[in-house]
Backbone as ProteinMPNN parsed JSONL, in Angstrom:
{"seq_chain_A": "MDTVVVTDVPRAPLDAIDRLAGYGVATVHEALGRTGYLGPAHRPTHLGRRIGGSAVTALCWPGDNLMIHAAVEQCRDGDVLVVTTASPCTDGMFGELLATSLQARGVRGLVIDAGVRDIAELHAMGFPVWSRAVSAQGTVKSTAGAVNVPIVVGAQTIRAGDVILADDDGVVCVPRDDVPRAVELAQARVDREEAAREAFQAGQLGLDRYELRDKLAALGVRYVTAAEYGSR", "coords_chain_A": {"N_chain_A": [[97.769, 109.539, 119.831], [95.134, 107.232, 120.09], [94.796, 105.161, 122.643], [93.592, 102.282, 122.509], [91.908, 99.084, 122.532], [90.167, 97.568, 120.165], [87.378, 95.51, 119.997], [85.718, 92.52, 118.703], [85.543, 92.763, 115.831], [83.981, 93.114, 112.645], [84.13, 90.607, 110.071], [84.941, 89.355, 106.782], [83.332, 86.605, 105.04], [84.928, 83.438, 105.457], [85.053, 81.583, 103.355], [84.818, 83.159, 101.081], [87.114, 84.722, 101.341], [89.073, 82.732, 101.084], [88.656, 81.921, 98.456], [89.326, 84.276, 97.092], [92.022, 84.539, 97.816], [93.13, 82.492, 96.382], [93.571, 83.466, 93.836], [95.839, 85.022, 93.908], [98.228, 87.634, 94.703], [99.174, 89.472, 92.696], [97.297, 89.198, 90.598], [94.861, 89.949, 91.846], [95.467, 92.554, 92.65], [95.884, 93.816, 90.128], [93.37, 93.35, 88.978], [91.709, 94.952, 90.512], [92.228, 97.455, 89.617], [94.854, 98.178, 90.079], [95.178, 98.768, 92.84], [95.666, 98.905, 96.437], [98.084, 97.56, 96.912], [100.864, 96.93, 98.996], [103.43, 97.552, 98.371], [106.974, 97.085, 97.422], [108.588, 96.681, 99.653], [107.854, 94.923, 101.666], [108.616, 91.767, 102.232], [108.442, 88.194, 101.842], [109.573, 86.04, 104.439], [110.083, 83.46, 103.843], [109.809, 81.682, 100.823], [107.07, 80.575, 98.719], [104.576, 80.445, 99.972], [101.09, 81.175, 100.144], [98.613, 83.188, 101.326], [95.471, 84.216, 102.773], [93.448, 86.373, 104.705], [91.487, 87.839, 107.401], [92.211, 91.098, 108.542], [93.763, 91.771, 111.597], [94.746, 94.514, 113.329], [97.686, 96.137, 114.617], [99.089, 98.811, 116.315], [102.135, 99.912, 117.229], [104.735, 101.219, 119.402], [108.025, 102.162, 118.315], [110.439, 99.585, 118.632], [109.054, 98.285, 120.638], [106.965, 95.786, 121.597], [104.587, 95.457, 122.969], [101.875, 95.871, 122.223], [101.507, 93.983, 120.271], [101.289, 91.648, 121.72], [98.887, 92.259, 123.005], [97.243, 92.272, 120.782], [97.166, 89.621, 119.979], [95.236, 88.368, 121.544], [92.901, 89.247, 120.336], [92.802, 87.937, 117.983], [91.575, 85.406, 115.751], [90.589, 82.262, 114.256], [91.592, 82.137, 110.888], [92.522, 84.72, 110.607], [94.849, 87.416, 109.789], [97.602, 88.891, 111.192], [98.47, 92.28, 111.282], [100.999, 94.552, 111.605], [102.254, 97.714, 112.557], [104.427, 100.546, 113.251], [104.704, 103.543, 115.234], [106.637, 105.252, 114.312], [109.365, 104.872, 111.944], [110.87, 101.617, 112.132], [113.107, 98.915, 112.506], [113.605, 96.877, 114.229], [113.668, 93.53, 115.6], [110.698, 92.67, 116.199], [109.05, 90.53, 116.475], [108.823, 87.047, 116.927], [109.519, 83.51, 117.278], [108.074, 82.657, 119.595], [105.807, 84.364, 119.812], [104.703, 83.697, 117.364], [104.025, 81.052, 117.843], [101.931, 81.382, 119.666], [100.069, 82.763, 118.071], [99.666, 80.87, 116.033], [98.4, 78.846, 117.436], [95.91, 79.948, 117.686], [94.864, 79.845, 115.213], [95.704, 81.717, 113.381], [96.733, 82.934, 110.23], [99.057, 84.128, 109.31], [101.602, 86.738, 109.363], [101.955, 90.199, 108.739], [104.301, 92.646, 108.867], [105.363, 95.897, 109.47], [107.989, 96.326, 110.161], [110.724, 94.765, 111.886], [111.568, 91.22, 112.023], [112.431, 88.172, 113.715], [114.078, 85.006, 114.526], [114.058, 83.351, 112.267], [114.682, 80.766, 111.227], [113.281, 79.111, 112.993], [110.641, 79.982, 112.58], [110.316, 79.168, 109.958], [110.544, 76.378, 110.268], [108.271, 75.822, 111.757], [106.324, 76.486, 110.017], [105.099, 78.987, 109.826], [104.033, 81.746, 108.131], [105.553, 84.856, 107.242], [105.598, 88.276, 106.335], [107.783, 90.851, 106.062], [109.434, 94.014, 106.741], [112.075, 93.973, 107.466], [114.737, 91.84, 108.638], [115.901, 91.131, 111.78], [118.002, 90.669, 114.591], [117.779, 92.284, 116.754], [116.265, 92.983, 119.812], [113.197, 93.789, 121.66], [111.221, 95.914, 123.901], [108.518, 95.901, 126.337], [106.645, 98.176, 126.989], [105.129, 100.467, 126.294], [101.996, 101.946, 125.637], [99.876, 101.3, 122.873], [97.76, 100.696, 120.146], [95.038, 98.55, 119.144], [93.381, 97.098, 116.431], [92.674, 99.48, 115.19], [92.523, 101.844, 112.428], [95.389, 101.621, 110.366], [98.399, 102.661, 108.668], [100.2, 101.213, 106.145], [102.816, 100.942, 103.968], [101.792, 103.109, 102.467], [99.168, 102.421, 102.257], [95.958, 102.416, 103.662], [94.878, 100.369, 106.192], [92.228, 98.699, 107.565], [90.83, 97.143, 110.432], [89.509, 93.951, 109.835], [89.537, 94.233, 107.098], [90.59, 92.481, 104.123], [93.539, 90.678, 103.846], [95.871, 89.694, 101.517], [98.625, 87.654, 100.729], [101.625, 86.679, 99.163], [104.39, 85.303, 97.255], [104.763, 87.516, 95.668], [104.254, 89.73, 97.189], [102.162, 91.855, 99.227], [98.69, 92.584, 99.426], [95.916, 94.68, 100.154], [92.463, 94.324, 100.547], [89.504, 96.03, 100.819], [87.02, 95.115, 103.219], [84.261, 95.156, 102.446], [84.533, 95.057, 99.745], [85.161, 92.584, 98.841], [83.41, 90.641, 97.454], [83.18, 91.882, 94.887], [85.863, 91.951, 94.184], [86.462, 89.233, 93.91], [84.887, 88.598, 91.676], [86.017, 90.28, 89.679], [88.651, 89.379, 89.685], [88.359, 86.738, 88.783], [87.438, 87.235, 86.191], [89.726, 88.414, 85.128], [91.524, 86.264, 85.267], [90.301, 84.576, 83.415], [90.665, 86.061, 81.057], [93.456, 86.035, 80.931], [93.949, 83.326, 80.59], [92.878, 82.887, 78.062], [94.644, 84.484, 76.601], [97.024, 83.125, 77.117], [96.61, 80.679, 75.804], [96.477, 81.654, 73.205], [99.079, 82.673, 72.849], [100.544, 80.34, 73.117], [99.783, 79.168, 70.775], [101.164, 80.678, 69.003], [100.566, 83.355, 68.516], [101.459, 86.82, 68.703], [102.102, 89.191, 71.333], [102.16, 91.786, 70.379], [100.25, 91.769, 68.387], [97.944, 90.679, 69.589], [97.342, 92.524, 71.575], [97.078, 94.746, 70.089], [99.281, 96.497, 69.532], [100.917, 97.444, 67.55], [100.073, 99.748, 66.136], [100.299, 101.545, 68.219], [103.069, 101.615, 68.66], [103.845, 102.769, 66.232], [102.577, 105.261, 66.442], [104.079, 106.333, 68.461], [106.377, 106.842, 67.224], [108.161, 104.808, 66.619], [110.245, 103.105, 64.401], [110.717, 100.542, 61.947], [113.683, 99.187, 60.804], [116.149, 97.816, 58.608], [119.081, 95.811, 59.404], [121.216, 96.635, 57.878], [120.422, 99.188, 57.105], [120.364, 100.414, 59.619], [123.043, 100.243, 60.369], [124.256, 101.919, 58.555], [123.892, 104.494, 59.256]], "CA_chain_A": [[97.311, 108.172, 119.581], [94.055, 106.744, 120.945], [95.288, 103.867, 123.128], [92.418, 101.433, 122.674], [91.83, 97.771, 121.901], [88.817, 97.421, 119.618], [87.027, 94.09, 119.989], [84.571, 92.034, 117.932], [85.57, 93.413, 114.519], [83.342, 92.32, 111.581], [85.03, 89.968, 109.12], [84.353, 88.766, 105.587], [83.223, 85.142, 105.139], [86.191, 82.77, 105.166], [85.048, 80.93, 102.041], [85.09, 84.199, 100.086], [88.527, 85.062, 101.488], [89.873, 81.639, 100.528], [88.556, 81.969, 96.999], [90.091, 85.42, 96.627], [93.447, 84.257, 98.006], [93.571, 81.57, 95.344], [93.966, 84.175, 92.617], [97.168, 85.588, 94.081], [98.336, 89.076, 94.941], [99.309, 90.254, 91.458], [96.026, 89.165, 89.866], [93.855, 90.757, 92.552], [95.912, 93.949, 92.562], [95.589, 94.297, 88.776], [91.928, 93.3, 88.734], [91.076, 96.053, 91.227], [92.707, 98.735, 89.107], [96.166, 98.433, 90.668], [95.006, 99.391, 94.148], [95.803, 98.072, 97.619], [99.392, 96.915, 97.051], [101.666, 97.554, 100.043], [104.723, 97.936, 97.826], [107.993, 96.038, 97.363], [109.417, 96.605, 100.858], [107.416, 93.841, 102.557], [108.991, 90.548, 101.554], [108.267, 86.977, 102.641], [110.786, 85.468, 105.013], [110.268, 82.199, 103.122], [109.02, 81.661, 99.594], [106.197, 79.44, 98.434], [103.32, 80.465, 100.713], [100.035, 82.087, 99.697], [97.607, 83.217, 102.376], [94.475, 85.273, 102.821], [92.763, 86.379, 105.987], [90.982, 89.115, 107.894], [93.242, 91.842, 109.255], [93.783, 92.31, 112.951], [95.818, 95.511, 113.235], [98.346, 96.558, 115.852], [99.938, 100.001, 116.207], [103.099, 99.83, 118.318], [105.848, 102.158, 119.428], [109.25, 101.523, 117.818], [111.19, 98.821, 119.607], [108.163, 97.902, 121.736], [105.956, 94.879, 121.034], [103.504, 95.253, 123.93], [100.551, 95.8, 121.602], [101.386, 92.709, 119.549], [100.744, 90.703, 122.707], [97.47, 92.591, 123.181], [96.517, 91.929, 119.557], [96.996, 88.165, 119.89], [93.955, 88.012, 122.163], [91.811, 89.612, 119.441], [92.898, 87.126, 116.768], [90.87, 84.134, 115.718], [90.859, 81.413, 113.096], [91.446, 82.783, 109.593], [93.007, 86.103, 110.621], [96.245, 87.768, 109.524], [97.994, 90.011, 112.033], [99.19, 93.322, 110.558], [101.635, 95.373, 112.631], [103.093, 98.835, 112.171], [104.944, 101.316, 114.376], [104.383, 104.969, 115.172], [107.681, 105.826, 113.465], [110.08, 103.745, 111.332], [111.553, 100.695, 113.038], [113.498, 97.642, 111.91], [113.905, 95.912, 115.281], [112.974, 92.247, 115.517], [109.589, 92.802, 117.154], [108.218, 89.322, 116.437], [109.611, 85.841, 116.757], [108.914, 82.173, 117.335], [107.112, 82.49, 120.683], [104.566, 85.006, 119.396], [104.145, 82.899, 116.277], [103.39, 79.878, 118.457], [100.656, 81.831, 120.228], [99.157, 83.042, 116.954], [99.345, 79.629, 115.334], [97.431, 78.123, 118.269], [94.61, 80.584, 117.521], [94.439, 79.687, 113.826], [96.12, 82.855, 112.57], [97.35, 82.412, 109.015], [100.35, 84.725, 109.03], [101.91, 88.063, 109.876], [102.542, 91.256, 107.92], [104.834, 93.584, 109.846], [106.08, 97.034, 108.9], [109.169, 96.449, 111.025], [111.573, 93.603, 111.751], [111.185, 89.921, 112.572], [113.598, 87.321, 113.957], [113.807, 83.565, 114.663], [113.651, 82.955, 110.934], [114.746, 79.309, 111.076], [112.183, 78.517, 113.764], [109.387, 80.289, 111.885], [110.252, 78.299, 108.79], [110.314, 75.011, 110.711], [106.896, 75.657, 112.231], [105.418, 76.771, 108.911], [104.333, 80.212, 110.043], [104.516, 82.697, 107.128], [105.723, 86.255, 107.657], [106.049, 89.275, 105.377], [108.34, 91.887, 106.916], [110.298, 95.028, 106.137], [113.458, 93.697, 107.825], [115.066, 90.735, 109.533], [116.836, 91.707, 112.745], [118.097, 90.028, 115.902], [117.565, 93.293, 117.795], [115.054, 92.72, 120.575], [112.279, 94.88, 121.986], [110.672, 95.981, 125.252], [107.055, 95.851, 126.436], [106.508, 99.279, 127.935], [104.382, 101.647, 125.864], [100.664, 101.663, 125.102], [99.545, 101.629, 121.487], [96.351, 100.434, 119.849], [94.721, 97.327, 118.407], [92.191, 97.146, 115.561], [92.409, 100.825, 114.676], [93.113, 101.977, 111.09], [96.828, 101.872, 110.306], [98.919, 102.874, 107.318], [101.359, 100.385, 105.823], [103.135, 101.088, 102.559], [100.887, 104.124, 101.916], [97.808, 101.873, 102.197], [95.228, 102.383, 104.926], [94.338, 99.036, 106.484], [91.274, 98.714, 108.667], [90.542, 95.818, 110.981], [88.472, 93.266, 109.081], [89.893, 94.193, 105.677], [91.192, 91.206, 103.741], [94.947, 90.732, 103.49], [96.39, 88.602, 100.7], [100.081, 87.724, 100.686], [102.335, 85.563, 98.535], [105.766, 85.643, 96.891], [104.778, 88.813, 94.985], [104.044, 90.812, 98.14], [100.949, 91.917, 100.047], [97.659, 93.504, 98.964], [94.775, 94.833, 101.063], [91.171, 94.482, 99.895], [88.488, 96.414, 101.81], [86.115, 93.997, 103.528], [83.028, 95.209, 101.657], [84.861, 94.955, 98.328], [85.584, 91.218, 98.544], [82.654, 90.008, 96.361], [83.558, 92.48, 93.603], [87.229, 91.541, 93.898], [86.396, 87.855, 93.409], [84.344, 88.638, 90.319], [86.984, 90.893, 88.769], [89.825, 88.512, 89.591], [88.025, 85.618, 87.904], [87.406, 87.753, 84.827], [91.112, 88.596, 84.688], [92.067, 84.925, 85.044], [89.749, 84.082, 82.151], [91.353, 86.766, 79.967], [94.833, 85.574, 80.862], [93.955, 81.977, 80.036], [92.68, 83.034, 76.617], [95.902, 84.997, 76.055], [98.018, 82.054, 77.204], [96.349, 79.749, 74.707], [96.845, 82.317, 71.949], [100.54, 82.743, 72.776], [101.016, 78.979, 72.865], [99.509, 78.901, 69.355], [102.076, 81.469, 68.187], [100.208, 84.768, 68.375], [102.325, 87.752, 69.407], [101.461, 90.234, 72.122], [102.008, 92.964, 69.523], [99.003, 91.678, 67.634], [96.798, 90.438, 70.472], [97.028, 93.745, 72.302], [97.0, 95.832, 69.091], [100.351, 97.423, 69.918], [101.683, 97.935, 66.406], [99.694, 101.138, 65.893], [100.843, 102.363, 69.305], [104.482, 101.822, 68.373], [103.949, 103.737, 65.135], [102.19, 106.575, 66.955], [105.162, 106.799, 69.309], [107.528, 107.145, 66.381], [109.056, 103.669, 66.469], [110.374, 102.685, 63.005], [111.386, 99.286, 61.668], [114.729, 99.347, 59.783], [117.015, 96.651, 58.463], [120.385, 95.944, 60.04], [122.082, 97.419, 56.992], [120.0, 100.584, 57.22], [120.766, 100.949, 60.921], [124.489, 100.36, 60.402], [124.763, 102.934, 57.622], [123.584, 105.849, 59.747]], "C_chain_A": [[96.224, 107.796, 120.59], [94.418, 105.334, 121.388], [94.106, 102.974, 123.494], [92.685, 100.057, 122.078], [90.382, 97.589, 121.464], [88.521, 95.929, 119.467], [85.901, 93.808, 119.002], [84.45, 92.743, 116.574], [84.85, 92.533, 113.49], [84.373, 91.791, 110.587], [84.261, 89.467, 107.907], [84.245, 87.256, 105.763], [84.521, 84.462, 104.716], [86.204, 82.105, 103.796], [85.318, 81.938, 100.932], [86.554, 84.624, 100.136], [89.401, 83.998, 100.844], [89.816, 81.637, 99.002], [89.396, 83.116, 96.447], [91.588, 85.162, 96.736], [93.988, 83.356, 96.909], [94.025, 82.248, 94.07], [95.374, 84.764, 92.712], [97.174, 87.1, 94.121], [98.353, 89.87, 93.651], [97.994, 90.318, 90.699], [94.985, 90.05, 90.532], [94.205, 92.233, 92.466], [95.58, 94.54, 91.193], [94.089, 94.363, 88.526], [91.193, 94.463, 89.387], [91.602, 97.417, 90.789], [94.011, 99.165, 89.731], [96.067, 99.214, 91.979], [95.338, 98.385, 95.249], [97.154, 97.448, 97.857], [100.248, 97.663, 98.065], [103.06, 97.954, 99.566], [105.768, 96.855, 97.984], [108.785, 95.85, 98.648], [109.073, 95.409, 101.74], [107.587, 92.505, 101.833], [108.761, 89.336, 102.448], [109.591, 86.491, 103.202], [111.091, 84.117, 104.377], [109.322, 82.174, 101.932], [108.092, 80.451, 99.562], [104.898, 79.402, 99.208], [102.365, 81.487, 100.12], [98.923, 82.038, 100.732], [96.609, 84.341, 102.129], [93.78, 85.21, 104.158], [92.288, 87.765, 106.36], [92.033, 89.798, 108.753], [92.856, 92.12, 110.697], [94.972, 93.255, 112.977], [96.381, 95.845, 114.607], [99.253, 97.739, 115.543], [100.825, 100.053, 117.445], [104.046, 101.026, 118.293], [107.094, 101.438, 118.929], [109.989, 100.785, 118.937], [110.378, 98.309, 120.778], [107.042, 97.032, 121.169], [104.804, 94.581, 121.992], [102.16, 95.039, 123.234], [100.405, 94.605, 120.665], [100.809, 91.662, 120.488], [99.258, 90.982, 122.949], [96.65, 92.171, 121.972], [96.262, 90.432, 119.447], [95.64, 87.744, 120.448], [92.777, 88.278, 121.243], [91.797, 88.785, 118.164], [92.075, 85.852, 116.895], [91.155, 83.417, 114.403], [90.61, 82.17, 111.788], [91.951, 84.204, 109.531], [94.456, 86.19, 110.137], [96.555, 88.976, 110.402], [98.839, 90.987, 111.221], [99.692, 94.332, 111.589], [102.389, 96.527, 111.987], [103.527, 99.575, 113.425], [104.69, 102.8, 114.158], [105.427, 105.771, 114.417], [108.545, 104.667, 112.987], [110.901, 102.934, 112.326], [111.898, 99.421, 112.281], [113.865, 96.599, 112.96], [113.109, 94.629, 115.085], [111.87, 92.167, 116.552], [108.755, 91.536, 117.296], [109.129, 88.13, 116.205], [108.808, 84.584, 117.006], [107.867, 82.032, 118.429], [105.772, 83.146, 120.353], [103.904, 84.227, 118.262], [103.449, 81.653, 116.814], [102.022, 80.231, 119.015], [99.635, 82.102, 119.131], [98.724, 81.765, 116.255], [98.315, 78.81, 116.119], [96.024, 78.681, 118.127], [94.113, 80.52, 116.074], [94.798, 80.847, 112.924], [96.976, 82.358, 111.411], [98.701, 83.012, 108.688], [100.447, 86.117, 109.599], [102.421, 88.945, 108.753], [103.003, 92.324, 108.887], [105.685, 94.64, 109.16], [107.281, 97.372, 109.777], [109.971, 95.173, 110.833], [111.006, 92.358, 112.409], [112.46, 89.12, 112.786], [113.155, 85.877, 114.161], [113.365, 82.976, 113.323], [113.653, 81.439, 110.754], [113.59, 78.632, 111.802], [110.833, 78.775, 113.094], [109.214, 79.395, 110.667], [109.907, 76.871, 109.205], [108.87, 74.788, 111.152], [105.868, 76.01, 111.166], [104.562, 77.996, 109.104], [104.852, 81.294, 109.096], [104.506, 84.14, 107.615], [106.171, 87.085, 106.459], [106.511, 90.478, 106.195], [109.175, 92.876, 106.112], [111.77, 94.723, 106.393], [113.537, 92.403, 108.613], [116.142, 91.258, 110.473], [116.803, 90.935, 114.054], [117.84, 90.996, 117.051], [116.23, 93.084, 118.495], [114.265, 93.967, 120.907], [111.934, 94.858, 123.474], [109.156, 95.877, 125.179], [106.637, 96.923, 127.429], [105.485, 100.335, 127.574], [103.052, 101.254, 125.232], [100.559, 102.104, 123.647], [98.081, 101.346, 121.267], [96.217, 99.147, 119.038], [93.395, 97.521, 117.677], [91.718, 98.571, 115.274], [92.966, 100.886, 113.253], [94.608, 102.297, 111.178], [97.234, 102.069, 108.853], [100.193, 102.053, 107.16], [101.617, 100.522, 104.332], [102.193, 102.02, 101.827], [99.46, 103.606, 101.739], [97.18, 101.916, 103.585], [94.578, 101.018, 105.091], [93.453, 99.148, 107.714], [91.036, 97.292, 109.155], [89.359, 95.208, 110.247], [88.66, 93.336, 107.583], [90.569, 92.859, 105.386], [92.623, 91.439, 103.274], [95.297, 89.475, 102.693], [97.899, 88.753, 100.618], [100.635, 86.469, 100.023], [103.725, 86.032, 98.139], [105.877, 87.003, 96.209], [104.575, 89.991, 95.93], [102.711, 90.704, 98.856], [99.98, 92.931, 99.44], [96.521, 93.503, 99.986], [93.517, 95.08, 100.251], [90.154, 94.884, 100.961], [87.445, 95.31, 101.987], [84.875, 94.0, 102.647], [83.272, 95.021, 100.169], [85.214, 93.532, 97.911], [84.749, 90.571, 97.428], [83.024, 90.569, 94.986], [84.966, 92.047, 93.21], [87.274, 90.12, 93.347], [85.925, 87.842, 91.958], [85.365, 89.186, 89.323], [88.233, 90.029, 88.605], [89.546, 87.321, 88.68], [87.985, 86.062, 86.449], [88.823, 87.939, 84.29], [91.78, 87.246, 84.42], [91.575, 84.365, 83.714], [90.436, 84.751, 80.964], [92.783, 86.268, 79.813], [94.917, 84.167, 80.284], [93.758, 82.012, 78.526], [93.963, 83.533, 75.956], [96.977, 83.911, 76.063], [97.846, 81.063, 76.063], [96.747, 80.354, 73.362], [98.359, 82.381, 71.792], [101.139, 81.365, 72.508], [100.809, 78.587, 71.404], [100.351, 79.774, 68.425], [101.709, 82.921, 68.009], [101.158, 85.629, 69.206], [101.511, 88.75, 70.221], [101.254, 91.498, 71.318], [100.679, 92.957, 68.79], [97.796, 91.509, 68.555], [96.367, 91.717, 71.174], [97.024, 94.98, 71.398], [98.025, 96.927, 69.393], [101.13, 97.984, 68.731], [101.35, 99.402, 66.111], [100.242, 102.055, 66.983], [102.322, 102.648, 69.083], [104.664, 102.879, 67.288], [103.625, 105.146, 65.615], [103.275, 107.177, 67.837], [106.443, 107.058, 68.526], [108.522, 106.018, 66.22], [109.049, 103.207, 65.013], [111.066, 101.326, 62.935], [112.406, 99.523, 60.561], [115.543, 98.065, 59.726], [118.34, 96.898, 59.177], [121.316, 96.797, 59.207], [121.736, 98.914, 57.086], [120.459, 101.201, 58.541], [122.273, 101.167, 60.98], [125.044, 101.464, 59.527], [124.53, 104.341, 58.127], [124.817, 106.543, 60.277]], "O_chain_A": [[96.377, 108.016, 121.791], [94.354, 104.402, 120.587], [93.681, 102.925, 124.649], [93.566, 99.887, 121.235], [89.483, 97.471, 122.296], [89.309, 95.183, 118.886], [85.223, 94.719, 118.528], [83.387, 93.255, 116.222], [85.081, 91.324, 113.457], [85.369, 92.455, 110.302], [83.066, 89.186, 107.996], [84.989, 86.677, 106.555], [85.142, 84.861, 103.731], [87.245, 82.062, 103.14], [85.978, 81.609, 99.946], [87.168, 84.86, 99.096], [90.359, 84.317, 100.14], [90.82, 81.379, 98.339], [90.098, 82.95, 95.449], [92.344, 85.53, 95.836], [95.161, 83.441, 96.547], [94.787, 81.666, 93.298], [96.025, 84.976, 91.689], [96.252, 87.759, 93.641], [97.618, 90.849, 93.521], [97.614, 91.381, 90.208], [94.301, 90.82, 89.857], [93.332, 93.07, 92.235], [95.05, 95.648, 91.111], [93.595, 95.321, 87.931], [90.168, 94.914, 88.876], [91.444, 98.41, 91.499], [94.265, 100.357, 89.9], [96.783, 100.193, 92.191], [95.3, 97.174, 95.031], [97.368, 96.853, 98.913], [100.351, 98.889, 98.008], [103.791, 98.627, 100.292], [105.508, 95.822, 98.601], [109.593, 94.924, 98.725], [109.927, 94.932, 102.488], [106.81, 92.16, 100.943], [108.87, 89.433, 103.67], [110.613, 86.526, 102.517], [112.242, 83.681, 104.375], [108.17, 82.598, 102.031], [108.293, 79.459, 100.263], [104.169, 78.414, 99.118], [102.789, 82.542, 99.648], [98.353, 80.977, 100.989], [96.871, 85.282, 101.379], [93.543, 84.126, 104.692], [92.643, 88.749, 105.712], [92.671, 89.161, 109.591], [91.773, 92.632, 110.983], [96.093, 92.843, 112.678], [95.672, 95.841, 115.614], [100.077, 97.684, 114.631], [100.34, 100.217, 118.564], [104.143, 101.744, 117.298], [107.212, 100.225, 119.101], [110.141, 101.303, 120.044], [110.941, 97.936, 121.807], [106.255, 97.498, 120.346], [104.121, 93.568, 121.845], [101.399, 94.145, 123.601], [99.285, 94.248, 120.3], [99.942, 90.88, 120.099], [98.464, 90.051, 123.083], [95.498, 91.761, 122.11], [95.25, 90.016, 118.883], [94.976, 86.87, 119.891], [91.751, 87.607, 121.352], [90.883, 88.914, 117.349], [91.901, 85.3, 117.982], [91.881, 83.926, 113.549], [89.55, 82.768, 111.602], [91.822, 84.848, 108.49], [95.18, 85.196, 110.082], [95.84, 89.977, 110.354], [99.798, 90.591, 110.558], [98.907, 94.895, 112.352], [103.083, 96.34, 110.987], [103.062, 99.279, 114.526], [104.487, 103.248, 113.03], [105.132, 106.862, 113.929], [108.476, 103.58, 113.559], [111.535, 103.477, 113.231], [111.087, 98.908, 111.51], [114.387, 95.539, 112.613], [112.031, 94.63, 114.492], [112.077, 91.656, 117.653], [107.858, 91.47, 118.136], [110.068, 88.18, 115.41], [107.578, 84.59, 116.952], [106.861, 81.353, 118.222], [104.719, 82.554, 120.587], [102.679, 84.115, 118.213], [102.405, 81.249, 116.301], [101.066, 79.472, 118.858], [98.472, 81.716, 119.248], [97.551, 81.598, 115.924], [97.456, 78.158, 115.525], [95.049, 77.985, 118.41], [93.064, 81.077, 115.75], [94.265, 80.963, 111.821], [97.827, 81.485, 111.577], [99.43, 82.46, 107.864], [99.517, 86.62, 110.229], [103.216, 88.511, 107.919], [102.198, 92.859, 109.65], [106.592, 94.335, 108.385], [107.547, 98.533, 110.088], [109.924, 94.558, 109.767], [110.094, 92.426, 113.233], [113.463, 89.36, 112.113], [111.978, 85.561, 113.988], [112.412, 82.199, 113.26], [112.712, 80.888, 110.183], [112.992, 77.688, 111.284], [109.982, 77.888, 113.046], [108.114, 78.924, 110.377], [109.075, 76.223, 108.569], [108.311, 73.71, 110.952], [104.668, 75.851, 111.387], [103.434, 78.057, 108.614], [105.997, 81.724, 109.235], [103.584, 84.582, 108.301], [107.012, 86.656, 105.67], [105.723, 91.061, 106.94], [109.565, 92.616, 104.974], [112.63, 95.161, 105.63], [112.549, 91.932, 109.177], [117.171, 91.766, 110.027], [115.738, 90.589, 114.564], [117.699, 90.572, 118.198], [115.186, 93.016, 117.846], [114.618, 95.07, 120.488], [112.293, 93.934, 124.204], [108.582, 95.778, 124.094], [106.312, 96.62, 128.577], [105.008, 101.045, 128.46], [102.988, 100.348, 124.402], [101.086, 103.144, 123.252], [97.243, 101.706, 122.094], [97.143, 98.719, 118.349], [92.426, 98.038, 118.234], [90.522, 98.829, 115.133], [93.805, 100.058, 112.897], [95.028, 103.141, 111.97], [96.51, 101.694, 107.931], [101.136, 102.184, 107.94], [100.734, 100.247, 103.519], [101.827, 101.755, 100.682], [98.629, 104.284, 101.134], [97.797, 101.5, 104.566], [93.819, 100.571, 104.231], [93.878, 99.63, 108.764], [91.043, 96.349, 108.364], [88.332, 95.86, 110.057], [88.018, 92.584, 106.851], [91.06, 92.191, 106.296], [92.883, 92.285, 102.419], [95.053, 88.351, 103.132], [98.401, 89.865, 100.453], [100.182, 85.354, 100.281], [104.195, 87.055, 98.637], [106.96, 87.587, 96.169], [104.712, 91.141, 95.513], [102.192, 89.608, 99.067], [100.391, 94.003, 98.996], [96.207, 92.48, 100.595], [93.497, 95.94, 99.37], [89.961, 94.141, 101.924], [87.043, 94.658, 101.023], [84.475, 92.947, 102.149], [82.322, 94.845, 99.405], [85.534, 93.295, 96.746], [85.337, 89.99, 96.516], [83.166, 89.811, 94.026], [85.234, 91.803, 92.033], [88.035, 89.834, 92.424], [86.502, 87.153, 91.116], [85.554, 88.617, 88.248], [88.805, 89.954, 87.517], [90.406, 86.935, 87.887], [88.45, 85.34, 85.568], [89.086, 87.651, 83.123], [92.521, 87.106, 83.447], [92.343, 83.751, 82.973], [90.753, 84.089, 79.976], [93.268, 86.097, 78.694], [95.862, 83.852, 79.561], [94.395, 81.254, 77.795], [94.331, 83.065, 74.879], [97.752, 83.797, 75.114], [98.822, 80.656, 75.431], [97.282, 79.666, 72.493], [98.869, 82.16, 70.694], [102.115, 81.234, 71.768], [101.559, 77.778, 70.858], [100.272, 79.636, 67.204], [102.475, 83.668, 67.4], [101.604, 85.22, 70.278], [100.391, 89.109, 69.858], [100.28, 92.218, 71.539], [100.059, 94.002, 68.594], [96.75, 92.118, 68.332], [95.174, 91.968, 71.347], [96.973, 96.112, 71.878], [97.691, 98.108, 69.496], [101.925, 98.908, 68.899], [102.25, 100.204, 65.863], [100.605, 103.2, 66.714], [102.784, 103.771, 69.288], [105.512, 103.764, 67.398], [104.302, 106.107, 65.25], [103.379, 108.399, 67.947], [107.464, 107.445, 69.094], [109.628, 106.244, 65.729], [107.987, 102.946, 64.448], [111.905, 101.007, 63.777], [112.046, 100.008, 59.488], [115.607, 97.319, 60.703], [118.68, 98.032, 59.512], [122.105, 97.58, 59.736], [122.614, 99.775, 57.139], [120.887, 102.355, 58.584], [122.74, 102.146, 61.563], [126.176, 101.905, 59.727], [124.939, 105.3, 57.472], [124.737, 107.686, 60.727]]}, "name": "protein", "num_of_chains": 1, "seq": "MDTVVVTDVPRAPLDAIDRLAGYGVATVHEALGRTGYLGPAHRPTHLGRRIGGSAVTALCWPGDNLMIHAAVEQCRDGDVLVVTTASPCTDGMFGELLATSLQARGVRGLVIDAGVRDIAELHAMGFPVWSRAVSAQGTVKSTAGAVNVPIVVGAQTIRAGDVILADDDGVVCVPRDDVPRAVELAQARVDREEAAREAFQAGQLGLDRYELRDKLAALGVRYVTAAEYGSR"}
């Protein structure tokens, strides 16, 4: 491991990040060809929040949150802190005091590939967290790691300055240079979904709108009456 703290990472414009976050994780993930999703393991500690921000990354040793403290200094308004460990860990590496420090710097939330604690306090202060575990187990501050280096979370490589979107559906990473295209594709998907919603409200079936009847037939699906099915 290269034990470095990388400073002054380029970030996408906040207005573009905010627009992209408005579409939600599922829409952006689908619009980009089902890429960037961190998977189902990272769940919100509290429901009802939707955030987007530039990633500040921290690579820590298991059970050691020293580099989270180092990462706080590199955070600024509009960021999301993303933390992973050198090997699997579910210890509560983050809690209310670190959240207070991040919140004072304008950080929008935390994604952590480990554990978090002080859940009631985090909820009361309105600081959103997506974590792999909730655990009262504490940590030490002893081992050097790295800040703002590429990390892997949920089989996705996250680079400092990439855009992190998180809501009740999970977390997705959008490469920083891909944000304008992601906005365009997400809006196109929203437009298609709105047209489909109106059609469904008018009574059209998905079987017809998506031309699925021929697919069912090609797959060998037959329509039979109840009497025909019962007589077999």
